C-alpha positions in Angstrom: -15.8 117.4 -74.7 -17.6 114.1 -75.7 -18.9 111.9 -72.7 -17.1 108.0 -73.2 -20.4 106.5 -73.5 -21.2 109.1 -76.5 -17.7 109.0 -78.2 -17.5 104.8 -77.6 -21.4 104.5 -79.4 -20.3 107.3 -81.8 -17.2 104.8 -83.0 -19.1 101.3 -83.2 -21.9 103.3 -85.2 -19.2 104.0 -88.1 -17.3 100.6 -87.5 -20.0 98.4 -87.5 -21.1 98.0 -90.6 -17.8 97.8 -92.1 -16.9 95.1 -89.3 -20.5 93.0 -90.3 -19.0 92.5 -93.9 -15.0 92.5 -93.1 -15.5 89.2 -90.5 -17.7 87.0 -92.8 -15.4 87.9 -95.9 -12.3 86.2 -93.9 -14.5 82.6 -93.3 -16.8 82.9 -96.6 -14.4 80.1 -98.7 -14.3 77.9 -96.0 -17.9 77.0 -95.9 -17.9 77.8 -91.9 -21.2 77.0 -90.9 -22.2 74.7 -93.7 -22.9 77.6 -96.0 -21.8 77.9 -99.6 -19.8 80.7 -100.8 -22.7 82.5 -102.5 -24.8 82.0 -99.1 -22.0 83.4 -96.9 -21.5 85.9 -99.5 -25.1 87.5 -99.3 -25.4 86.9 -95.9 -22.3 89.6 -95.4 -24.0 92.5 -97.7 -27.2 91.8 -95.5 -25.7 91.8 -92.3 -23.4 95.0 -93.4 -26.5 96.9 -94.7 -28.8 96.1 -91.7 -26.0 97.7 -89.3 -25.5 100.8 -91.7 -29.4 101.3 -91.5 -29.3 100.7 -87.7 -26.9 103.5 -87.2 -27.2 106.0 -90.2 -28.5 108.7 -87.7 -25.0 109.1 -86.8 -24.0 110.1 -89.9 -23.2 113.1 -91.8 -26.0 114.3 -93.7 -26.5 113.4 -97.1 -25.5 115.9 -99.8 -25.1 116.1 -103.7 -22.1 118.5 -103.4 -19.1 117.2 -106.0 -21.0 114.8 -107.4 -20.1 115.5 -111.0 -16.4 115.5 -109.9 -17.5 112.4 -108.2 -18.5 110.5 -111.5 -15.1 111.9 -113.4 -13.3 110.6 -110.5 -15.1 107.1 -110.4 -14.3 106.4 -114.1 -10.6 107.3 -113.7 -10.3 105.5 -110.6 -11.7 102.6 -112.1 -8.8 102.9 -115.3 -5.5 103.2 -111.9 -7.4 100.4 -110.6 -6.9 97.8 -113.8 -4.0 99.8 -114.9 -1.6 99.2 -112.3 -3.0 96.5 -110.9 -1.6 95.0 -114.4 1.6 96.7 -113.1 1.9 94.8 -109.9 1.4 91.5 -111.8 4.1 92.4 -114.0 6.7 93.0 -110.5 6.6 89.3 -109.6 9.2 90.7 -106.5 6.3 92.7 -105.1 3.6 90.3 -105.6 6.0 87.9 -103.5 5.6 90.7 -101.1 2.4 91.0 -100.9 1.1 87.1 -100.7 3.6 87.0 -97.9 1.7 89.3 -95.9 -1.1 89.0 -97.3 -1.5 85.9 -98.9 -3.1 85.8 -102.1 -7.0 86.4 -103.6 -8.9 83.6 -105.2 -11.1 84.9 -107.5 -14.6 83.5 -107.5 -15.8 82.1 -110.5 -19.8 82.4 -110.8 -19.7 80.0 -114.0 -16.8 77.8 -113.0 -19.6 74.5 -113.0 -21.0 76.0 -116.3 -24.0 78.1 -116.6 -25.3 80.4 -116.2 -28.2 79.0 -114.3 -30.9 81.3 -112.3 -28.8 80.6 -109.1 -25.7 81.8 -110.8 -27.2 85.1 -112.2 -28.8 85.9 -109.2 -25.7 85.6 -107.3 -24.1 88.3 -110.0 -26.4 90.4 -109.3 -26.3 90.0 -105.4 -22.3 90.7 -106.0 -22.8 94.1 -108.3 -25.6 95.3 -105.5 -22.0 94.6 -103.0 -19.8 96.4 -105.2 -22.0 99.8 -106.4 -23.9 100.0 -103.5 -23.1 98.7 -100.2 -18.8 98.5 -100.3 -19.3 102.2 -101.3 -21.2 102.8 -98.2 -19.5 101.0 -95.5 -16.2 101.4 -96.5 -16.2 105.6 -97.0 -18.2 105.8 -93.9 -15.5 104.0 -92.5 -12.4 105.3 -94.2 -13.3 108.4 -95.5 -16.3 109.6 -92.7 -14.5 108.1 -89.2 -10.8 107.3 -89.7 -9.7 110.3 -91.9 -11.1 112.2 -88.9 -10.2 110.1 -85.8 -6.4 109.7 -86.8 -6.6 113.8 -86.3 -8.5 114.0 -83.4 -10.4 111.5 -80.7 -13.4 113.4 -80.7 -13.7 113.0 -84.7 -17.3 114.2 -85.1 -15.5 118.0 -84.7 -13.1 117.3 -86.9 -14.8 119.4 -90.4 -15.5 116.7 -93.3 -12.1 117.0 -95.5 -9.7 117.4 -93.5 -6.4 116.2 -93.3 -3.3 116.0 -91.7 0.1 114.7 -93.2 0.0 111.8 -90.5 -3.8 110.7 -91.5 -3.2 111.0 -94.9 -0.4 108.8 -95.0 -1.3 106.0 -92.3 -5.0 106.2 -93.9 -3.5 105.3 -97.0 -0.7 102.6 -95.8 -4.1 101.2 -94.0 -6.9 101.5 -96.9 -3.8 99.7 -99.1 -3.1 96.6 -96.5 -6.8 95.8 -96.4 -6.3 95.1 -100.4 -3.8 92.4 -102.8 -4.1 95.5 -105.5 -1.3 97.5 -103.3 -0.3 99.9 -106.0 -4.1 100.6 -107.3 -4.9 100.9 -103.6 -2.7 103.4 -102.3 -3.5 105.6 -105.6 -7.0 105.2 -105.7 -6.9 106.3 -102.2 -4.8 109.3 -103.1 -7.6 110.5 -105.3 -10.8 109.8 -103.4 -8.8 111.5 -100.3 -8.2 114.4 -103.2 -12.1 114.7 -103.8 -13.0 114.6 -100.1 -10.3 117.9 -99.7 -12.1 119.3 -102.4 -15.6 118.4 -102.0 -16.0 118.3 -97.8 -18.3 115.8 -98.4 -18.1 112.1 -97.7 -21.5 111.3 -99.9 -19.4 112.9 -103.1 -16.6 109.9 -101.7 -19.5 107.0 -102.0 -20.4 108.4 -105.3 -16.8 108.1 -106.7 -16.3 104.2 -105.6 -19.5 103.6 -106.7 -18.7 104.5 -110.0 -15.6 103.0 -110.0 -16.9 99.5 -108.0 -20.1 99.4 -111.1 -17.4 100.2 -114.2 -15.1 97.1 -112.2 -17.6 94.9 -112.1 -18.9 95.2 -116.0 -14.6 94.9 -116.4 -14.7 91.4 -114.5 -18.0 90.4 -116.7 -16.5 91.3 -119.5 -12.9 89.9 -119.1 -13.3 86.8 -116.5 -10.8 88.7 -114.5 -12.2 87.0 -111.2 -9.3 87.8 -108.8 -10.9 91.7 -109.0 -14.1 90.5 -107.2 
């Protein structure tokens, strides 16, 4: 049986990187402490990857199992995300419900004041690094590495990777969707990555899929200027 101290430490290890990213996100548009949006966005990435490094020994051993399938799923995930986001935008009633519950996401245009300047380009690079490396790491360690197993057993580290119950699958998908304004996209995308997790039994394959989806999404945003998808 897991000791209370050991169990708490393990939970903190999986939750801390995402918390270090999400808490500053709630305040980044309000110029808290006089920080610009760009500075706050950069800071949260540094805090999150720092926490990930501090606790990295707690996570499952790195493996490339399933990476080829993860890349394919990542391409599919990007198409699904964009396509279903457009579908949601065509459903005003659903959009109103989402805005009532979650509020609206105001997309940040890094080139709104002209440019591109060197600082603007530097920030776009930082944002792409967050999208393709930091976010996939911290989110998959939390959603698949921790929460999907914790919903099955409190001593989650003894639950084999890729294990799901109907309860853990449903609650995990709902919680994942609740963290995104693109609700339909999030539910379907989450189902795809959950299926990948079951197939590969490897959280790092999920990190790879997430990275591919986000990387392609970043390129798409820059090409189409659909900044609300940042």
